[in-house]
N, C-alpha and C positions, 0 to 999 in steps of 0.2 A: 315623324320619326326623328325628332330633335331631342338631344340629351338635355333634360331640364336644368342641370347644373350649368352647362355651357350657355344655355339661353339666359339664365339668371346673371351670369358673369359678363356676357357680351351683348345682350339683347337691346340695351338702351331703354330710354323712356322711364328710367327710375331716377328719382331725385332725392337727395339728402344733403344736409349741411354737414360738411366734414371739416374738422379742425384738429389742431394739436393742443395738448395740455400737459403740464408737468405730471409725472407719475404720482406724485403725492396728492394730486387733486382727484384721482380716480374714484376713491371711496365717496367723496362728497358729491361728485357728479352722478354716481350710481344711486346714492341715497336720495337725491333730489329728482331722480328719474328724468334728468335733463339730457343725458348723453349715455352712450354705450360704446365701450372700446371695440375697435375693429382691427387694430394693429398697433404697430409701434414704429418709431422713427429712430434709426441708428446711423452711425457714421459708416462710410464705405460706399461701394458701388451700389447705385439704385437697383432694387429688385423688388418685385411683387411676388409674394408666395401665398397661395391659397391653402389653408389648413381645414380639413373637414372636422366634423364633430367628434370623430374618433382620434384626432390628433395626427392624421396622416396627410402628407403633402399631396395636393391634387394637381396633376399636370394640366396646364392650360395651353391653348393654341396661340395666345397673344393676339386674339382678334378683338374687335370692338372699335369704337369711334376714336380717331386720332385727333385731338384738339389742336395740335400744332404741327 
């Protein structure tokens, strides 16, 4: 009886290489099928926001592995 979205967001054991790139490189990275955008980096207070496929913000519980 576990919410599949919460499990995907906090379950762990999922690995991917995550990196930043300038916005002007997005089209080239997509065309090469080398990377897929998952978010953006902006100035200000750090925040993680999950947006569903319909564009709505998903409330999360802030669970998961704490690296530090």
